[in-house]
Phi, psi and omega in degrees: 000131182281147175282134175285150174292149183299327180291336181275347181286147174284170180299318181294318179296322180294318178293326177292320177298321179296320179296321179296317183285333181298319181288331181279343180297319180293318179297315179297319179298317178297314181293321178298315178298320179296314181296320178293320177298319178296318180295318179294316178300316180296321180292321180287317185284315188242358184085181182285130179194195182300315184286355172279319184270337181301311177293330179293330176298314179292324177297321178297318178298315179295324179295320179290334175294335178292340179295327178294320179297319178294323179294320178294319179298319179293322179293321178295319179294322180294329180271357182057046181274326180224000000 
């Protein structure tokens, strides 16, 4: 199923998307912190290597998922919903 563009969503659909993303923001923040902590620990313990950058790759992916949340927040603000 294709994702609809944010401009094509109705007000109710947009608010539902925001509710879904709100709960995942806390999880993403925790995972990003964990991955950064693992990378720092690996760098201190074993020096710079593969296992230093491997968790940072996943943290980068999670960080980019947050861009969708910001786009939804901006669309809600543009429509004056909340």
